[in-house]
C-alpha positions in Angstrom: 28.1 7.9 -37.8 31.3 5.9 -37.3 31.6 3.1 -34.9 34.7 2.4 -33.0 36.0 -1.1 -32.6 37.1 -2.1 -29.1 40.1 -4.3 -28.4 39.4 -7.7 -26.9 41.0 -8.0 -23.5 40.7 -11.8 -23.4 44.5 -12.5 -23.8 45.4 -10.9 -20.4 48.2 -8.7 -19.4 51.7 -9.4 -20.7 54.2 -10.7 -18.3 56.6 -7.8 -17.1 60.0 -7.9 -15.4 59.8 -7.4 -11.6 61.6 -4.1 -11.9 58.9 -2.6 -14.4 57.4 0.6 -13.0 53.7 0.5 -12.5 51.7 3.1 -14.5 50.7 6.3 -12.6 47.0 5.5 -12.8 45.8 8.3 -10.6 46.8 10.9 -13.0 45.5 9.6 -16.4 41.9 9.4 -17.7 39.9 6.4 -16.8 39.8 4.9 -20.3 43.7 5.0 -20.4 43.7 3.6 -16.8 41.4 0.6 -17.9 43.6 0.0 -21.0 46.8 0.0 -18.9 45.2 -2.5 -16.4 43.8 -4.7 -19.3 40.2 -4.2 -18.2 37.4 -4.2 -20.7 35.4 -1.1 -20.0 32.1 -2.7 -21.0 32.4 -6.0 -19.1 35.1 -5.6 -16.5 37.0 -8.8 -15.6 35.8 -12.3 -15.9 35.8 -14.4 -12.9 38.9 -16.3 -14.2 40.7 -13.0 -14.8 39.9 -12.1 -11.0 41.1 -15.4 -9.9 44.5 -15.1 -11.8 45.0 -11.4 -10.6 44.2 -12.6 -7.0 46.8 -15.4 -7.4 49.4 -12.9 -8.4 48.7 -9.7 -6.4 46.5 -10.9 -3.5 43.4 -9.4 -2.3 42.9 -5.5 -2.5 43.1 -5.0 1.2 45.4 -3.1 3.7 47.1 -5.3 6.2 46.3 -4.5 9.8 49.0 -3.9 12.2 49.1 -6.2 15.1 50.0 -5.1 18.7 53.2 -7.1 18.5 54.3 -5.3 15.3 53.6 -1.8 16.8 55.5 -2.8 20.0 58.5 -3.8 17.9 58.4 -0.6 16.0 58.2 1.3 19.2 61.3 -0.6 20.5 63.1 -0.1 17.2 62.4 3.6 17.4 64.1 3.8 20.8 67.3 2.4 19.3 67.3 4.8 16.3 70.7 6.4 15.9 69.1 9.9 16.2 67.5 9.1 19.5 70.7 7.7 21.0 72.6 11.0 20.5 
């Protein structure tokens, strides 16, 4: 029986230029996704890695629309070039 050595992920993800395209993680197998995101499949992320990623990317949440933003969007829609014709 052969054993497969797993790569250590302690060094963290390499820095990438702001124009780098994100990997399409929805269409690849889970092991490939974890590798692309620099996540150890056995242990996940350490607390330190989570903190670093939160500082870089923020929390994994969807921003809620406020009533003011919706009102502004509705006003902008009224002045859309297609509506004015």
